[in-house]
C-alpha positions as CSV (number, residue, x, y, z in Angstrom):
1,M,22.5,-12.3,-5.3
2,L,19.8,-14.7,-6.4
3,D,20.9,-16.9,-9.3
4,T,18.7,-18.1,-12.1
5,S,18.8,-21.8,-11.2
6,T,17.8,-21.2,-7.5
7,K,14.9,-19.0,-8.7
8,K,13.8,-21.7,-11.1
9,R,13.8,-24.4,-8.4
10,I,11.7,-22.2,-6.0
11,D,9.3,-21.7,-8.9
12,D,9.3,-25.5,-9.6
13,C,8.5,-26.1,-5.9
14,R,5.5,-23.8,-6.1
15,D,4.3,-25.4,-9.4
16,I,4.4,-28.9,-7.8
17,L,2.4,-27.7,-4.7
18,V,-0.2,-25.5,-6.4
19,G,-2.5,-28.4,-7.3
20,K,-2.7,-29.4,-3.6
21,L,-2.2,-25.9,-2.0
22,P,-3.6,-23.1,-4.1
23,D,-2.9,-20.5,-1.3
24,P,0.6,-18.9,-1.8
25,K,1.0,-18.6,1.9
26,S,0.6,-22.4,2.4
27,Q,3.0,-23.1,-0.4
28,I,5.6,-20.8,1.2
29,E,5.2,-22.4,4.6
30,Q,5.8,-25.9,3.1
31,I,8.8,-24.8,1.1
32,T,10.2,-23.0,4.2
33,I,9.9,-26.2,6.2
34,G,11.4,-28.3,3.4
35,L,14.4,-25.9,3.0
36,I,15.1,-25.7,6.7
37,Y,14.8,-29.5,7.0
38,K,17.3,-30.0,4.2
39,F,19.5,-27.2,5.6
40,M,19.7,-28.9,9.0
41,D,20.8,-32.1,7.3
42,D,23.5,-30.2,5.3
43,M,24.8,-28.8,8.6
44,D,24.9,-32.3,10.0
45,K,26.9,-33.5,7.0
46,E,29.3,-30.6,7.3
47,A,29.9,-31.4,10.9
48,I,30.6,-35.0,10.2
49,E,33.1,-34.0,7.4
50,L,34.9,-31.8,10.0
51,G,35.2,-34.8,12.4
52,A,32.3,-33.9,14.7
53,S,29.0,-35.8,15.0
54,A,25.5,-35.1,13.6
55,K,23.5,-32.7,15.8
56,F,20.1,-32.2,14.3
57,F,19.3,-35.8,13.2
58,S,20.7,-37.8,16.1
59,G,19.4,-40.2,18.7
60,D,15.7,-40.9,18.3
61,Y,15.7,-38.4,15.4
62,E,18.4,-40.1,13.3
63,K,15.7,-42.1,11.4
64,Y,14.4,-38.8,9.9
65,A,17.7,-37.8,8.3
66,W,17.4,-36.7,4.7
67,D,19.2,-39.7,3.3
68,R,16.8,-42.0,5.1
69,L,13.9,-40.4,3.3
70,F,15.5,-41.2,0.0
71,D,16.6,-44.7,0.8
72,T,15.7,-46.9,-2.2
73,K,13.9,-49.3,0.1
74,V,11.5,-46.6,1.2
75,T,8.3,-46.4,-0.8
76,A,6.6,-43.1,-1.7
77,S,3.9,-43.8,1.0
78,E,6.6,-44.6,3.6
79,M,8.4,-41.4,2.7
80,L,5.2,-39.4,3.2
81,N,4.6,-41.0,6.6
82,L,8.2,-40.6,7.7
83,Y,8.4,-36.9,6.6
84,S,5.0,-36.0,8.1
85,E,5.9,-37.6,11.4
86,A,9.3,-35.8,11.4
87,I,8.1,-32.3,10.9
88,E,5.3,-32.8,13.4
89,S,7.7,-34.0,16.1
90,M,10.7,-31.8,15.3
91,E,9.6,-29.1,17.8
92,K,10.3,-31.6,20.6
93,N,13.7,-32.6,19.3
94,P,16.1,-32.0,22.2
95,N,19.1,-32.0,19.9
96,I,18.4,-28.8,18.1
97,P,18.4,-25.1,19.3
98,Q,15.1,-23.5,20.5
99,L,15.1,-21.4,17.4
100,F,14.6,-24.5,15.2
101,R,12.0,-25.9,17.6
102,N,10.1,-22.7,17.2
103,I,10.3,-22.9,13.4
104,F,8.7,-26.3,13.5
105,K,6.1,-25.4,16.1
106,N,2.7,-26.6,14.9
107,A,4.2,-27.7,11.5
108,Y,2.3,-30.4,9.6
109,L,1.8,-31.8,6.1
110,P,-1.5,-30.4,4.8
111,Y,-1.9,-33.0,1.9
112,K,-1.5,-36.8,1.7
113,D,-0.4,-37.4,-1.8
114,P,2.9,-39.5,-1.8
115,E,3.8,-38.7,-5.4
116,T,3.5,-34.9,-4.9
117,L,5.6,-35.1,-1.8
118,K,8.3,-37.2,-3.5
119,L,8.5,-34.8,-6.4
120,F,8.6,-31.9,-4.0
121,L,11.4,-33.3,-1.9
122,K,13.4,-34.2,-4.9
123,T,13.3,-30.6,-6.0
124,I,14.3,-29.4,-2.5
125,D,17.2,-31.9,-2.7
126,F,18.8,-29.9,-5.4
127,F,19.4,-27.0,-3.0
128,E,23.0,-27.1,-1.8
129,Y,24.5,-24.4,0.4
130,S,28.0,-23.8,1.8
131,H,26.6,-20.8,3.6
132,S,23.2,-19.7,4.8
133,E,23.4,-16.4,2.9
134,K,22.6,-18.2,-0.4
135,L,19.6,-19.8,1.3
136,G,18.7,-16.3,2.5
137,D,18.6,-15.1,-1.1
138,A,16.3,-18.0,-2.0
139,F,14.1,-17.3,0.9
140,E,13.8,-13.6,0.1
141,Y,12.7,-14.5,-3.4
142,L,10.2,-17.0,-1.9
143,L,8.7,-14.3,0.4
144,S,8.5,-11.9,-2.5
145,V,5.7,-14.0,-4.1
146,M,3.6,-13.7,-1.0
147,G,1.2,-10.8,-1.3
148,S,-1.9,-10.6,0.7
149,Q,-3.1,-12.1,3.9
150,G,-6.4,-10.3,3.3
151,D,-8.3,-11.9,6.1
152,A,-5.9,-10.3,8.6
153,G,-5.7,-7.0,6.7
154,Q,-2.0,-7.7,6.1
155,F,-0.3,-6.8,2.8
156,R,3.3,-7.5,2.0
157,T,5.2,-4.3,1.9
158,P,7.0,-3.9,-1.4
159,R,10.8,-4.2,-1.0
160,H,11.4,-0.7,-2.6
161,I,9.0,0.9,-0.1
162,I,10.7,-0.8,2.8
163,E,14.1,0.4,1.7
164,F,12.8,3.9,1.1
165,L,11.4,4.1,4.6
166,V,14.6,2.7,6.2
167,Q,16.8,5.1,4.2
168,V,14.8,8.0,5.4
169,V,14.7,6.9,9.1
170,E,18.4,6.0,9.1
171,P,18.6,3.5,12.0
172,D,21.9,3.6,13.9
173,K,24.1,0.6,15.0
174,N,23.3,1.5,18.7
175,D,19.5,1.7,18.2
176,K,17.1,-0.8,19.7
177,I,14.8,-1.4,16.7
178,L,11.2,-2.7,16.8
179,D,8.6,-3.8,14.2
180,P,5.4,-4.4,16.3
181,S,3.7,-6.2,13.4
182,C,6.7,-7.7,11.7
183,G,5.1,-10.2,9.2
184,T,8.1,-11.7,7.5
185,A,10.6,-9.3,9.2
186,G,11.3,-7.3,6.0
187,F,11.8,-4.0,7.8
188,L,14.2,-5.6,10.3
189,V,16.3,-7.3,7.6
190,S,16.4,-4.0,5.6
191,A,17.4,-2.0,8.7
192,Y,20.2,-4.5,9.5
193,K,21.5,-4.3,5.9
194,F,21.4,-0.5,6.1
195,I,23.4,-0.4,9.3
196,K,26.0,-2.8,7.8
197,E,26.3,-0.7,4.7
198,Q,26.9,2.4,6.9
199,N,29.6,0.7,8.8
200,K,31.7,-0.8,6.0
201,D,34.7,-1.4,8.3
202,G,32.6,-4.1,10.0
203,F,32.1,-5.0,13.6
204,T,34.1,-6.8,16.3
205,P,32.5,-10.0,17.5
206,D,31.2,-8.2,20.6
207,E,29.7,-5.4,18.5
208,Q,28.1,-7.8,16.1
209,N,26.6,-9.8,19.0
210,K,25.2,-6.6,20.6
211,L,23.9,-5.3,17.2
212,L,21.9,-8.5,16.5
213,K,20.3,-8.4,20.0
214,N,18.9,-4.9,19.2
215,F,16.4,-6.2,16.6
216,V,12.9,-7.2,17.9
217,G,9.7,-8.2,16.1
218,Y,6.2,-9.0,17.3
219,D,3.5,-10.7,15.3
220,I,0.1,-12.1,16.3
221,S,0.4,-14.9,13.7
222,P,2.5,-18.1,14.5
223,D,2.9,-18.6,10.8
224,M,4.4,-15.1,10.4
225,V,6.6,-15.7,13.5
226,R,8.0,-18.8,11.8
227,L,8.8,-17.0,8.6
228,S,10.4,-14.1,10.5
229,L,12.6,-16.5,12.5
230,V,13.8,-18.2,9.3
231,N,14.3,-14.9,7.4
232,L,16.4,-13.4,10.2
233,Y,18.4,-16.7,10.9
234,L,19.3,-16.8,7.2
235,H,20.6,-13.3,7.4
236,G,23.0,-14.0,10.2
237,F,20.8,-13.8,13.3
238,I,21.7,-16.8,15.4
239,D,19.1,-16.1,18.1
240,P,16.5,-13.7,16.5
241,H,14.1,-12.0,18.9
242,I,10.7,-12.6,17.3
243,F,7.8,-13.0,19.6
244,E,4.3,-14.3,19.0
245,Y,2.6,-11.3,20.7
246,D,-0.7,-9.4,20.3
247,T,0.5,-5.9,20.4
248,L,-2.9,-4.4,20.9
249,T,-4.5,-6.5,23.6
250,D,-1.5,-8.0,25.5
251,E,0.3,-5.6,27.9
252,S,3.1,-7.8,29.1
253,R,5.7,-6.0,26.9
254,W,4.2,-2.5,27.4
255,N,7.2,-1.2,29.3
256,E,9.7,-2.0,26.5
257,N,10.8,1.1,24.6
258,Y,12.8,1.5,21.4
259,D,15.0,4.0,19.6
260,T,13.7,3.2,16.2
261,I,10.3,1.7,15.2
262,L,9.5,0.7,11.6
263,A,6.1,-0.7,10.7
264,N,3.3,-1.4,8.2
265,P,0.6,-2.6,10.6
266,P,-2.6,-4.3,9.5
267,F,-5.3,-1.9,8.5
268,M,-8.3,-4.2,8.9
269,T,-10.3,-4.3,12.1
270,P,-12.3,-7.4,12.9
271,K,-16.1,-7.2,13.3
272,G,-16.9,-5.7,16.6
273,G,-13.5,-3.9,16.7
274,I,-10.3,-4.5,18.7
275,R,-10.7,-4.7,22.5
276,P,-7.4,-3.1,23.6
277,H,-6.0,-2.9,27.1
278,K,-6.4,0.4,28.9
279,K,-2.8,1.8,28.6
280,F,-3.4,3.5,25.2
281,T,-3.6,7.3,25.1
282,I,-6.5,7.3,22.6
283,K,-9.8,5.6,22.8
284,S,-10.4,3.5,19.7
285,S,-11.3,0.0,18.5
286,R,-9.6,0.4,15.1
287,S,-6.3,-1.5,14.7
288,E,-4.6,1.2,12.5
289,A,-5.2,3.9,15.1
290,L,-4.1,1.8,18.0
291,F,-0.9,0.8,16.2
292,V,0.0,4.5,15.6
293,D,-0.7,5.2,19.2
294,Y,1.4,2.2,20.3
295,I,4.4,3.3,18.2
296,I,4.3,6.9,19.6
297,E,4.0,5.5,23.1
298,H,7.0,3.2,22.7
299,I,9.6,5.5,21.1
300,T,12.3,6.7,23.4
301,P,12.5,10.5,24.2
302,K,15.0,10.9,21.3
303,G,13.7,8.1,19.2
304,K,12.5,8.1,15.6
305,G,10.5,6.0,13.2
306,G,8.3,5.6,10.1
307,I,4.9,3.9,9.7
308,I,2.7,3.2,6.7
309,I,-0.9,4.0,7.4
310,P,-4.2,4.1,5.5
311,D,-5.2,7.6,4.5
312,G,-8.1,7.7,6.9
313,I,-5.5,8.4,9.7
314,V,-4.4,11.6,8.0
315,N,-7.8,13.0,7.3
316,N,-10.7,11.3,9.0
317,S,-12.3,13.5,11.6
318,S,-12.3,10.6,14.1
319,Y,-8.5,10.7,14.3
320,T,-8.0,14.4,15.0
321,T,-6.7,13.7,18.5
322,L,-4.3,11.1,17.1
323,R,-2.9,13.6,14.6
324,E,-2.4,16.1,17.5
325,L,-0.4,13.3,19.3
326,L,1.7,12.8,16.2
327,I,2.5,16.5,15.8
328,D,3.4,16.7,19.5
329,N,5.9,13.8,19.1
330,G,8.0,15.0,16.3
331,L,6.1,14.4,13.1
332,Y,8.1,16.1,10.4
333,C,7.1,14.5,7.0
334,V,4.1,13.0,5.4
335,V,4.6,11.1,2.1
336,S,1.5,10.3,0.1
337,L,1.7,7.1,-1.9
338,H,-0.5,6.4,-4.9
339,Q,-3.2,3.8,-4.8
340,D,-1.3,1.2,-6.8
341,V,1.6,0.7,-4.5
342,F,0.2,-2.5,-3.0
343,R,-1.2,-3.9,-6.2
344,P,-2.0,-6.5,-7.4
345,Y,-3.0,-7.5,-3.9
346,A,-4.8,-4.3,-2.8
347,G,-5.7,-0.9,-4.1
348,A,-5.2,0.8,-0.8
349,K,-4.4,4.6,-0.6
350,T,-1.7,5.0,2.0
351,S,0.8,7.5,3.4
352,I,4.0,7.2,5.3
353,L,4.5,9.2,8.5
354,F,8.0,10.1,9.6
355,F,8.7,11.3,13.1
356,D,11.7,12.1,15.3
357,K,11.3,13.1,18.9
358,S,14.8,14.6,19.0
359,I,13.6,17.5,16.7
360,S,12.8,20.3,19.0
361,G,11.2,23.7,18.4
362,R,9.7,22.7,15.1
363,K,6.2,21.6,16.1
364,G,3.9,21.7,13.1
365,N,6.7,22.3,10.6
366,I,6.0,19.5,8.2
367,L,7.2,18.5,4.7
368,F,4.4,17.1,2.5
369,I,5.3,15.0,-0.5
370,D,3.1,13.4,-3.2
371,I,4.8,10.4,-4.9
372,E,3.4,9.7,-8.4
373,N,6.3,7.5,-9.7
374,D,7.8,4.9,-7.4
375,G,9.9,3.1,-10.1
376,H,7.1,0.7,-11.0
377,Q,4.3,0.9,-13.6
378,R,0.9,2.0,-12.3
379,G,-1.8,-0.7,-12.4
380,S,-1.9,-4.3,-11.4
381,Q,1.3,-5.6,-13.2
382,R,3.8,-3.2,-11.4
383,Y,6.6,-3.7,-13.9
384,K,9.8,-1.7,-13.1
385,I,10.1,1.6,-15.0
386,D,12.8,4.3,-15.2
387,K,10.7,7.0,-13.5
388,D,11.4,6.8,-9.8
389,D,10.9,9.8,-7.5
390,L,11.9,7.9,-4.3
391,P,15.7,8.7,-4.4
392,F,15.0,12.4,-4.9
393,A,12.3,12.3,-2.1
394,I,14.9,10.8,0.3
395,E,17.3,13.7,-0.6
396,L,14.6,16.3,0.0
397,I,13.5,14.8,3.3
398,K,17.0,14.7,4.7
399,Q,17.6,18.3,3.5
400,F,14.4,19.4,5.2
401,K,15.1,17.5,8.5
402,T,18.5,19.1,8.9
403,S,17.2,22.6,8.3
404,N,15.7,24.7,11.1
405,K,13.0,26.4,9.0
406,A,10.4,25.7,6.3
407,L,12.1,24.6,3.1
408,E,11.2,26.3,-0.2
409,V,10.6,23.5,-2.6
410,N,11.2,24.4,-6.2
411,P,9.0,22.3,-8.5
412,K,11.6,22.6,-11.3
413,D,14.1,20.6,-9.1
414,Y,11.8,17.6,-8.8
415,D,9.3,15.6,-10.9
416,F,7.0,15.1,-7.9
417,N,4.9,17.6,-5.9
418,A,6.1,18.7,-2.4
419,R,5.6,21.6,0.0
420,S,7.0,22.5,3.3
421,I,4.8,24.5,5.7
422,N,4.0,25.1,9.3
423,I,0.4,24.1,9.6
424,F,-0.2,26.5,12.5
425,D,0.8,29.5,10.4
426,L,-1.7,28.9,7.6
427,D,-4.2,31.5,6.3
428,E,-7.5,30.4,7.7
429,K,-9.3,31.9,4.7
430,V,-7.5,29.5,2.4
431,Y,-7.7,26.5,4.7
432,P,-11.0,27.1,6.5
433,H,-11.2,23.6,8.0
434,Y,-7.7,22.8,9.0
435,K,-8.1,23.9,12.6
436,Q,-11.2,21.9,13.2
437,N,-9.9,18.8,11.5
438,L,-6.2,19.3,11.6
439,T,-5.8,17.3,8.4
440,L,-2.5,15.8,7.5
441,F,-3.7,14.9,4.0
442,A,-0.6,15.9,1.9
443,N,-2.4,17.2,-1.2
444,T,-4.5,19.7,0.8
445,Y,-1.4,21.6,1.5
446,I,0.6,20.9,-1.6
447,F,-2.1,22.2,-4.0
448,K,-3.2,25.0,-1.6
449,N,-6.9,24.2,-1.9
450,S,-7.1,26.3,-5.0
451,S,-6.9,26.0,-8.8
452,T,-5.4,29.5,-9.2
453,E,-2.9,32.0,-7.7
454,S,-5.1,34.9,-8.9
455,A,-6.3,37.4,-6.3
456,N,-9.6,37.5,-8.2
457,R,-10.9,34.2,-7.0
458,L,-13.9,32.8,-5.1
459,R,-14.9,29.6,-3.4
460,I,-17.0,27.4,-5.6
461,K,-19.9,27.8,-3.2
462,D,-19.7,31.6,-3.7
463,L,-20.4,31.2,-7.5
464,F,-22.7,28.1,-7.5
465,K,-25.5,26.5,-5.5
466,I,-24.3,23.0,-4.8
467,E,-26.6,20.0,-4.4
468,K,-26.0,16.2,-4.3
469,G,-27.7,14.0,-6.9
470,T,-30.5,11.9,-5.6
471,L,-31.1,8.7,-7.6
472,Q,-29.1,5.5,-7.5
473,S,-28.4,4.2,-11.0
474,T,-29.9,0.8,-10.1
475,K,-33.3,2.4,-9.7
476,A,-33.3,4.2,-13.1
477,E,-36.3,3.5,-15.2
478,P,-37.4,4.4,-18.8
479,G,-38.8,7.9,-19.1
480,E,-38.8,11.1,-21.1
481,F,-35.5,12.7,-20.1
482,R,-31.9,12.1,-19.3
483,F,-30.5,10.5,-16.2
484,I,-27.0,11.6,-15.6
485,T,-24.7,9.1,-13.9
486,A,-21.1,9.6,-13.0
487,S,-20.0,8.1,-16.3
488,D,-22.9,9.8,-18.2
489,E,-24.8,6.8,-19.2
490,L,-27.8,7.6,-21.3
491,L,-30.6,6.4,-19.0
492,T,-33.9,8.0,-18.3
493,H,-36.5,8.1,-15.5
494,E,-40.2,8.8,-15.2
495,E,-39.7,11.8,-12.9
496,Y,-37.0,14.5,-12.8
497,T,-35.6,16.9,-10.2
498,H,-34.1,19.6,-12.5
499,E,-35.0,21.4,-15.7
500,C,-32.3,24.0,-15.9
501,E,-28.8,24.8,-17.1
502,A,-26.3,23.1,-14.7
503,I,-22.9,21.5,-14.3
504,I,-22.8,17.9,-13.0
505,I,-19.5,16.6,-11.5
506,A,-18.8,13.0,-10.5
507,V,-17.5,12.9,-6.9
508,A,-17.6,9.2,-6.0
509,A,-17.1,7.0,-9.0
510,G,-13.8,5.3,-9.5
511,G,-12.3,6.0,-12.9
512,S,-15.0,8.6,-13.6
513,L,-14.1,10.7,-10.5
514,G,-14.1,14.4,-11.4
515,K,-15.8,13.8,-14.8
516,V,-17.8,16.9,-15.8
517,H,-21.2,17.0,-17.6
518,Y,-23.1,20.0,-18.9
519,A,-26.9,19.9,-18.9
520,N,-29.5,22.3,-20.2
521,E,-32.5,20.1,-20.2
522,K,-34.8,18.0,-17.9
523,F,-32.5,15.7,-15.9
524,I,-32.0,13.8,-12.7
525,A,-28.4,13.2,-11.4
526,S,-26.9,10.2,-9.7
527,D,-26.2,10.3,-6.0
528,L,-22.5,9.9,-7.0
529,C,-22.6,13.5,-8.5
530,L,-22.8,17.1,-7.4
531,I,-25.1,19.5,-9.3
532,L,-23.9,23.1,-9.7
533,T,-26.4,25.8,-10.6
534,P,-25.3,29.5,-10.9
535,K,-26.2,31.9,-8.1
536,N,-25.8,34.9,-10.6
537,K,-27.8,34.9,-13.8
538,K,-24.7,36.4,-15.6
539,T,-22.5,33.4,-14.8
540,N,-21.9,31.5,-18.1
541,V,-22.5,27.8,-17.1
542,L,-21.2,26.4,-20.4
543,F,-17.9,28.3,-20.0
544,Y,-17.5,27.1,-16.4
545,S,-18.3,23.5,-17.4
546,Y,-15.2,23.6,-19.6
547,Y,-13.3,25.4,-16.8
548,F,-14.0,22.4,-14.5
549,K,-12.9,20.0,-17.3
550,N,-9.7,21.9,-17.4
551,I,-9.0,21.6,-13.7
552,R,-10.4,18.1,-13.3
553,S,-7.1,16.4,-12.5
554,L,-6.2,19.1,-10.0
555,L,-9.6,18.8,-8.3
556,V,-9.1,15.0,-7.9
557,K,-5.5,15.4,-6.7
558,S,-6.4,18.1,-4.2
559,L,-9.7,16.7,-2.8
560,A,-10.2,13.0,-3.5
561,K,-9.8,11.0,-0.3
562,G,-10.3,7.4,0.8
563,V,-8.4,4.3,1.5
564,G,-10.2,2.0,-1.0
565,K,-12.6,3.9,-3.3
566,Q,-11.7,7.6,-3.3
567,S,-14.4,10.3,-3.3
568,I,-14.6,14.1,-3.0
569,N,-16.3,15.4,0.0
570,K,-19.0,18.1,-0.6
571,T,-17.7,20.4,2.1
572,D,-14.2,20.2,0.7
573,F,-15.4,20.8,-2.8
574,E,-17.5,23.9,-2.1
575,N,-14.6,25.5,-0.3
576,F,-12.2,25.0,-3.2
577,Y,-11.1,28.3,-4.8
578,I,-11.6,28.9,-8.5
579,D,-11.1,31.9,-10.8
580,N,-13.8,34.5,-10.8
581,F,-13.7,35.7,-14.4
582,N,-15.1,39.0,-15.8
583,K,-18.6,38.5,-17.2
584,D,-17.6,39.7,-20.6
585,I,-14.8,37.2,-20.8
586,Q,-17.2,34.4,-19.8
587,S,-19.7,35.5,-22.4
588,E,-17.1,35.8,-25.2
589,M,-15.5,32.4,-24.4
590,G,-19.0,30.9,-24.0
591,I,-19.9,31.8,-27.6
592,T,-16.6,30.3,-28.8
593,I,-17.3,27.1,-27.0
594,L,-20.9,27.0,-28.3
595,N,-19.7,27.4,-31.9
596,S,-17.1,24.7,-31.4
597,K,-19.7,22.4,-30.0
598,E,-21.9,22.9,-33.1
599,K,-19.0,22.0,-35.3
600,I,-18.4,18.9,-33.2
601,I,-22.1,17.9,-33.7
602,Q,-21.8,18.5,-37.4
603,H,-18.6,16.4,-37.6
604,Q,-20.2,13.7,-35.5
605,K,-23.1,13.6,-37.9
606,I,-20.7,13.0,-40.8
607,I,-18.9,10.3,-38.8
608,N,-22.1,8.6,-38.0
609,E,-23.2,8.7,-41.7
610,L,-19.9,7.2,-42.8
611,E,-20.1,4.5,-40.2
612,E,-23.7,3.6,-41.4
613,S,-22.5,3.6,-45.0
614,M,-19.7,1.1,-44.3
615,I,-22.2,-1.1,-42.4
616,N,-24.6,-1.0,-45.4
617,Q,-21.8,-1.9,-47.8
618,I,-20.9,-5.0,-45.8
619,E,-24.5,-6.0,-46.0
620,L,-24.5,-5.6,-49.8
621,I,-21.3,-7.7,-50.0
622,K,-22.9,-10.4,-47.9
623,N,-25.9,-10.6,-50.2
624,D,-23.7,-10.8,-53.3
625,N,-21.8,-13.6,-51.7
626,L,-24.9,-15.5,-50.9
627,F,-25.7,-16.0,-54.7
628,A,-22.1,-16.3,-55.8
629,K,-21.1,-19.5,-57.6
630,I,-19.2,-22.0,-55.5
């Protein structure tokens, strides 16, 4: 358990370094090196107290011992030179294990300010440990402040999401476990803790030794490898198996298979794409697609796993073959995460895919879950809150996995939305595109591509002619009529494309996504909107504009897709089912709406007059004050 004083000292170290190293990753690397340096010296002192001799700082390296740095005769400049020389040469120290040489590989001091270093090392000097587990707590907290390595498309996986994924997959003590893009080894540490929790009677020394050898991590970044090695070592891994390895282009470890694979691989593909070797099943240059393929290829015949992927994988038509591969290899659950899960570092829309090759006879039988509450506030701050659907989702997934048929999910039992189906048994009339695209987008199935259960329903395209808007808002110019943007800004343009009654719906506009506008005038619409005009003259457009306002959130939930900025595809939109109301009902309700709108206009006029009156009163008071006696 991390104590307050340790947390404060970690924060103090970052505060000292931030002036020289603004990048959190660089701060963490320097704090990591400093902590390990001090930790090695602590172990030397402990060995001496027990009657043995120093191991780490001995021979030619004795001059770098911690106490030598703080010798009163050593000036700040000499301390800087001594410490800098020590960390750069430590990877060649023959007195320390290979693990520690790997940790110091390519280490260097990135600033040359003696006073900053002296203050930093004095703060590190306060850390005292009788056991590495306490240092492990400090290091875990340190890693928690590291968010985005954006240039590499890497985003730190939040701890609660790691634990959710591990608890669903349930790694076993006999499993060989891999994270092929391990970052700081968060998944491996969590899996190890889970296995220990499931085996409370503990392990014999031989069992413990065998268990620790079962955890393997790859990462392309030497900095991430260093952090992983430290993280695992501080959690009891004497000889952690973390390798600097390019999973997608290097095939030297291709023949290594694993019983459990857990991963949140990088989403970003460099310009020009990845140039993978030729052992992959699919043909792609995208990193996220290749990682999914890699994981499927390297799971043993009865293996299992979980992987976080960008939503393009579950829906983009480019990945249909990859989705077929997932279904053929035991995909049994898709969990849709909201767009704020990785904030404040990234607003990426992601899903988690769970698969188990040991599940037989259930091809296409999949549980889809949409998580709205993950125990943290939506937005950039991500404070902890009471609403947390993840524990209940774990319960539901395990219940589904152990059953042999589709699970009836009762919405009253859970606060989140979920549905179990076999995607090969779907009604093609309701899901007209699933066979061509084989989408795994959770909300497509959860919300049934419809706003109603009524038998008297039609697709939107059966009731309305649907066109895309044409003009970009940046090209809007003054004119004689209204230009409707996604957020309905009151701009005008010299030419117009429509003079009719219509519904305009924003389909690609961030916070305005799904916003509905009614028009009965000359107008031109933004290219971020769809324009709906009735196919039948008896269709009441005003009534349906409010119908679409009513189902806005459902439309967005069901149809909005995209990893970064979400949007609604025109084809998906026009095939969405809505109520086909009786013309008399439309007309009657249309009159009610029209009367209400007239009342709104009257009230708005009164509000505007009152606002103007208050402004005028202020002006009068100002004038009176101007001539008042001082």
